[in-house]
C-alpha positions as CSV (number, residue, x, y, z in Angstrom):
1,X,-19.1,29.8,-117.3
2,X,-19.5,33.1,-118.8
3,X,-20.4,32.9,-122.7
4,X,-17.4,33.6,-124.7
5,X,-16.6,33.4,-128.4
6,X,-13.7,32.8,-130.5
7,X,-12.8,32.6,-134.2
8,X,-10.6,29.8,-135.8
9,X,-6.8,30.5,-135.1
10,X,-4.5,28.7,-137.5
11,X,-1.2,29.8,-135.6
12,X,1.3,27.4,-133.8
13,X,4.5,28.2,-132.1
14,X,7.8,27.2,-133.5
15,X,10.0,27.3,-130.5
16,X,8.8,23.8,-129.5
17,X,9.5,19.9,-129.9
18,X,7.1,18.5,-132.3
19,X,7.0,14.7,-133.1
20,X,7.9,14.5,-136.9
21,X,8.1,10.5,-137.1
22,X,7.7,7.3,-135.3
23,X,11.2,5.8,-134.4
24,X,10.6,3.0,-136.9
25,X,9.7,5.3,-139.8
26,X,13.1,6.8,-140.2
27,X,15.8,4.3,-141.5
28,X,19.1,4.6,-143.4
29,X,17.3,6.2,-146.3
30,X,15.7,9.4,-147.1
31,X,12.2,10.0,-145.5
32,X,10.2,13.2,-146.2
33,X,7.6,15.0,-144.2
34,X,6.2,18.3,-143.9
35,X,6.2,19.9,-140.4
36,X,4.7,23.3,-139.5
37,X,4.4,24.3,-143.3
38,X,8.1,23.4,-143.8
39,X,9.2,20.3,-146.1
40,X,11.6,18.2,-144.1
41,X,14.0,15.2,-145.2
42,X,15.1,13.1,-142.5
43,X,17.3,9.8,-142.3
44,X,19.7,7.9,-140.0
45,X,23.5,8.0,-140.3
46,X,25.6,4.9,-140.2
47,X,25.8,5.3,-136.4
48,X,22.3,5.4,-136.2
49,X,21.8,9.1,-135.3
50,X,18.8,11.0,-137.0
51,X,19.5,13.9,-139.3
52,X,16.6,16.4,-140.1
53,X,17.3,18.8,-143.0
54,X,15.3,21.3,-145.3
55,X,13.8,19.2,-148.0
56,X,14.9,21.7,-150.7
57,X,18.3,21.7,-152.7
58,X,20.2,25.3,-152.5
59,X,20.6,24.9,-156.3
60,X,17.2,24.8,-157.9
61,X,14.9,23.7,-154.7
62,X,14.3,20.1,-155.9
63,X,13.2,18.2,-152.8
64,X,16.3,16.4,-151.6
65,X,14.0,13.4,-150.7
66,X,13.9,12.6,-154.3
67,X,17.6,12.0,-154.2
68,X,19.8,9.4,-152.6
69,X,21.6,9.0,-149.5
70,X,25.2,7.7,-149.8
71,X,27.7,7.6,-147.0
72,X,25.6,9.7,-144.8
73,X,25.5,12.3,-147.4
74,X,22.3,13.3,-149.3
75,X,22.8,13.6,-153.0
76,X,20.4,15.8,-154.9
77,X,18.6,14.0,-157.6
78,X,18.7,16.9,-159.9
79,X,22.3,17.8,-160.3
80,X,24.0,15.6,-157.7
81,X,25.0,18.5,-155.2
82,X,26.2,16.7,-152.1
83,X,25.1,17.8,-148.4
84,X,26.4,16.4,-145.2
85,X,24.4,16.0,-141.8
86,X,25.0,19.8,-140.8
87,X,23.4,20.6,-144.3
88,X,26.6,21.9,-145.9
89,X,27.3,21.5,-149.3
90,X,30.4,19.2,-149.9
91,X,30.5,18.7,-153.7
92,X,29.1,20.6,-156.8
93,X,29.5,19.3,-160.3
94,X,32.1,20.5,-162.5
95,X,33.7,23.0,-160.3
96,X,36.5,22.9,-157.6
97,X,35.3,25.9,-155.6
98,X,32.2,25.4,-153.6
99,X,30.0,28.5,-153.0
100,X,30.2,29.3,-149.3
101,X,26.3,30.0,-149.1
102,X,25.4,26.5,-150.4
103,X,23.8,25.0,-147.5
104,X,20.2,23.7,-146.6
105,X,18.8,24.5,-143.1
106,X,19.7,21.8,-140.5
107,X,17.2,21.2,-137.6
108,X,17.7,20.1,-134.0
109,X,16.4,16.5,-133.6
110,X,15.9,14.1,-130.6
111,X,14.9,10.6,-130.5
112,X,12.9,9.9,-127.2
113,X,9.8,7.9,-126.2
114,X,9.7,6.1,-129.5
115,X,9.3,9.2,-131.5
116,X,11.8,11.6,-133.4
117,X,11.2,15.1,-132.3
118,X,12.2,18.1,-134.3
119,X,12.6,21.8,-133.0
120,X,11.3,24.2,-135.8
121,X,12.3,27.5,-134.2
122,X,15.5,29.1,-132.7
123,X,18.0,26.2,-132.5
124,X,19.7,28.0,-129.5
125,X,16.6,27.3,-127.6
126,X,16.2,23.6,-128.3
127,X,16.6,22.2,-124.8
128,X,16.1,18.3,-124.7
129,X,14.5,18.4,-121.3
130,X,11.6,20.2,-122.9
131,X,10.5,17.2,-125.0
132,X,7.0,16.2,-123.9
133,X,6.9,13.4,-121.2
134,X,5.5,10.4,-122.9
135,X,7.7,7.8,-120.8
136,X,4.9,5.1,-120.8
137,X,5.8,4.3,-124.5
138,X,9.0,2.7,-123.3
139,X,8.5,2.0,-119.7
140,X,9.1,-1.7,-118.8
141,X,6.1,-1.6,-116.6
142,X,3.6,-0.6,-119.4
143,X,2.9,-2.4,-122.9
144,X,1.2,-0.7,-125.8
145,X,1.4,0.5,-129.4
146,X,0.0,2.9,-131.6
147,X,0.0,4.4,-134.9
148,X,0.3,8.0,-136.9
149,X,-2.9,9.4,-138.3
150,X,-2.8,11.9,-141.1
151,X,-5.4,14.4,-139.9
152,X,-7.1,16.5,-142.6
153,X,-7.8,19.4,-140.1
154,X,-6.1,22.0,-138.2
155,X,-4.2,20.6,-135.5
156,X,-6.1,22.5,-132.8
157,X,-9.2,20.7,-133.6
158,X,-7.7,17.6,-132.4
159,X,-6.6,19.3,-129.3
160,X,-10.2,20.4,-128.5
161,X,-11.4,16.9,-129.3
162,X,-9.0,15.3,-126.7
163,X,-9.5,18.1,-124.0
164,X,-13.4,17.3,-123.8
165,X,-14.3,13.6,-124.0
166,X,-17.9,14.4,-123.5
167,X,-18.1,13.3,-127.2
168,X,-17.6,9.8,-126.3
169,X,-21.2,9.4,-125.5
170,X,-22.4,10.6,-128.8
171,X,-19.7,9.3,-131.3
172,X,-18.3,6.3,-129.5
173,X,-21.4,4.8,-127.6
174,X,-20.6,1.2,-128.9
175,X,-17.1,1.3,-127.4
176,X,-16.0,3.6,-124.8
177,X,-18.9,6.1,-124.4
178,X,-22.1,6.0,-122.4
179,X,-24.5,8.7,-120.7
180,X,-22.3,8.9,-117.6
181,X,-19.5,10.6,-119.6
182,X,-21.7,13.4,-120.6
183,X,-23.5,13.6,-117.2
184,X,-20.5,13.5,-114.9
185,X,-19.0,16.6,-113.2
186,X,-15.3,17.5,-114.1
187,X,-12.6,20.0,-112.8
188,X,-10.2,22.0,-114.9
189,X,-6.8,23.1,-113.5
190,X,-3.9,25.0,-115.1
191,X,-0.5,26.2,-115.0
192,X,1.4,28.4,-117.4
193,X,2.2,25.6,-119.7
194,X,-0.5,22.8,-118.9
195,X,-4.0,22.1,-118.4
196,X,-5.6,19.2,-116.5
197,X,-9.3,18.1,-116.8
198,X,-10.3,15.5,-114.2
199,X,-13.7,13.5,-114.3
200,X,-14.7,10.7,-112.1
201,X,-17.8,8.7,-113.0
202,X,-18.7,6.6,-109.9
203,X,-20.8,3.5,-109.5
204,X,-21.6,3.2,-113.2
205,X,-22.4,0.5,-115.9
206,X,-19.2,0.2,-117.7
207,X,-19.1,0.8,-121.5
208,X,-18.3,-2.1,-123.7
209,X,-14.6,-1.6,-124.1
210,X,-13.9,-1.2,-120.5
211,X,-16.1,-4.0,-119.5
212,X,-14.3,-6.4,-121.7
213,X,-10.8,-5.0,-120.1
214,X,-11.8,-5.4,-116.7
215,X,-13.6,-8.9,-117.4
216,X,-15.5,-8.7,-114.1
217,X,-19.3,-8.2,-113.5
218,X,-20.8,-5.3,-111.6
219,X,-20.8,-1.5,-111.6
220,X,-17.5,0.4,-111.8
221,X,-15.9,3.6,-110.9
222,X,-14.2,5.2,-114.0
223,X,-11.7,8.0,-114.4
224,X,-10.5,10.2,-117.2
225,X,-7.7,12.4,-116.2
226,X,-6.6,14.6,-119.1
227,X,-3.1,16.4,-119.1
228,X,-2.2,19.0,-121.7
229,X,1.6,19.8,-122.2
230,X,2.2,22.8,-124.3
231,X,2.0,23.2,-127.4
232,X,0.4,20.1,-128.5
233,X,0.7,16.9,-126.3
234,X,-2.1,15.4,-124.2
235,X,-1.7,12.3,-122.1
236,X,-4.9,10.9,-120.7
237,X,-5.0,8.7,-117.7
238,X,-8.1,6.2,-118.0
239,X,-9.4,3.2,-116.5
240,X,-12.0,1.4,-114.4
241,X,-12.2,-0.5,-111.1
242,X,-15.0,-2.3,-109.4
243,X,-17.2,0.3,-107.6
244,X,-16.2,1.4,-104.0
245,X,-12.8,-0.4,-104.2
246,X,-10.6,2.5,-103.5
247,X,-10.0,3.7,-107.0
248,X,-11.3,7.2,-106.3
249,X,-9.2,7.4,-103.2
250,X,-6.0,6.3,-104.9
251,X,-6.1,2.5,-104.9
252,X,-6.6,1.0,-108.3
253,X,-5.5,-2.5,-107.5
254,X,-9.2,-3.6,-108.2
255,X,-9.0,-2.3,-111.8
256,X,-7.4,-1.8,-115.1
257,X,-5.4,1.3,-116.0
258,X,-4.3,2.7,-119.4
259,X,-2.6,5.6,-120.8
260,X,-3.7,7.2,-124.1
261,X,-0.7,9.2,-125.4
262,X,-1.4,11.8,-128.0
263,X,0.8,14.4,-129.7
264,X,-0.3,16.3,-132.6
265,X,2.0,18.1,-135.1
266,X,0.8,20.9,-137.7
267,X,1.5,20.1,-141.2
268,X,-0.1,22.9,-142.7
269,X,-2.9,25.2,-141.7
270,X,-5.6,22.6,-142.4
271,X,-3.7,19.2,-142.0
272,X,-1.6,17.6,-139.3
273,X,0.2,14.5,-138.2
274,X,-1.4,12.8,-135.1
275,X,0.9,10.4,-133.1
276,X,-1.0,8.1,-130.6
277,X,-0.5,5.1,-128.7
278,X,-2.5,3.2,-126.0
279,X,-0.3,2.0,-123.2
280,X,-1.5,-0.4,-120.2
281,X,0.0,-1.8,-117.0
282,X,-2.1,-5.1,-117.0
283,X,-1.3,-8.3,-119.0
284,X,1.8,-6.5,-120.4
285,X,3.4,-9.8,-121.9
286,X,0.3,-10.6,-123.9
287,X,1.2,-9.3,-127.5
288,X,-2.1,-10.5,-128.9
289,X,-3.9,-8.1,-126.5
290,X,-1.7,-5.2,-127.6
291,X,-2.5,-5.8,-131.3
292,X,-6.2,-6.1,-130.5
293,X,-6.1,-2.9,-128.5
294,X,-4.3,-0.9,-131.0
295,X,-6.9,-2.0,-133.8
296,X,-9.7,-1.3,-131.4
297,X,-8.4,2.3,-130.4
298,X,-7.7,2.8,-134.2
299,X,-11.3,2.3,-135.0
300,X,-12.4,4.6,-132.3
301,X,-10.1,7.3,-133.4
302,X,-11.2,6.7,-137.2
303,X,-14.7,7.9,-136.1
304,X,-13.1,11.1,-134.7
305,X,-11.3,11.6,-138.0
306,X,-14.7,11.6,-139.9
307,X,-16.0,14.3,-137.4
308,X,-12.9,16.4,-137.4
309,X,-12.6,16.5,-141.2
310,X,-16.1,17.4,-141.7
311,X,-15.7,20.2,-139.1
312,X,-12.7,21.5,-140.9
313,X,-14.4,21.7,-144.2
314,X,-17.4,23.6,-142.6
315,X,-15.0,26.1,-140.9
316,X,-13.3,26.7,-144.3
317,X,-16.6,27.2,-145.7
318,X,-17.7,29.8,-143.1
319,X,-14.6,32.0,-142.7
320,X,-14.6,34.4,-139.8
321,X,-17.4,32.4,-138.0
322,X,-17.6,33.0,-134.4
323,X,-17.9,30.0,-132.2
324,X,-19.5,29.5,-129.0
325,X,-18.0,27.9,-125.7
326,X,-20.1,25.6,-123.4
327,X,-18.8,24.6,-119.9
328,X,-17.3,21.3,-121.2
329,X,-15.0,23.7,-123.3
330,X,-13.2,24.9,-120.3
331,X,-10.0,22.7,-120.8
332,X,-9.9,23.4,-124.5
333,X,-10.2,27.2,-123.9
334,X,-7.1,27.2,-121.6
335,X,-5.3,25.1,-124.1
336,X,-6.0,28.0,-126.7
337,X,-5.0,30.7,-124.4
338,X,-1.6,29.0,-123.7
339,X,-0.9,28.3,-127.2
340,X,-2.0,31.7,-128.5
341,X,0.4,33.3,-125.7
342,X,3.2,31.1,-127.0
343,X,2.6,32.6,-130.5
344,X,2.3,36.2,-129.3
345,X,5.5,35.9,-127.3
346,X,7.4,34.6,-130.4
347,X,6.2,37.4,-132.4
348,X,7.8,39.9,-129.9
349,X,11.2,38.0,-130.0
């Protein structure tokens, strides 16, 4: 690959669905979270619908999340202004006439795939069909669970990390990594809004994590198929099967298959919310295995957290620093190009 460079770009598109919470996080009470540099407050109404509003009272900008939720109305904790689910003020103290400009911004929200998604941009473009596909999270043929990580780094650094799994060899050698990951060839393909990196490792010694999942002796054929969905969702089709049993040709019956689901939401320029889950299509009724896998993957991701936080600090200490790309950065480079084009298009609209 021709040598190329880039400097850190902190931008993000707003005309997109971003996960703002796991479904279990949002209850019939006020819940605050900052998304794309904007403070939000969210809650469920009496009919269980999710509402997302700007977290700042029209009157004096006190965060509404410091107030109360009564009869599906948000009551400001400072002077008692009431707001309905559309963000319109319905009550002001000591006056009968309500200022017609008294409202807070309401955001389009969708509950899908065990997440709450919010559209931060032009509400007329909030098409539910554009929610990234994470159907494995609530598919009856798959079992899994996950968490949300508060990432102390720009969201793009996590996308870089997920698009190139070579680092498994060096960061996760005791669990999912070995030399085969760094040595295996890979292929990068792309469309206008997606990128796929495909890597097969044939007839290799399985790393500890996958040897335990397969629970069979002998070498394996291992796959990693990484699929990016703009602007910040990455699904990774992973697994191993006994060598030469047909996995490479499409028959995975002699193996175990999982999907690592990742969607990364910018909070600020240097922080993000990282929603992940690990889903599997084997031993799906074993709840104990689900808990053990969640804990195991959580530990793996905590190692990435340490690396990415240190990287973010180094970037801030070296503003304007140019970064080189290697062949292994091919997928991440296409991701950056697609996201940059989305941002540039919004700037023209």
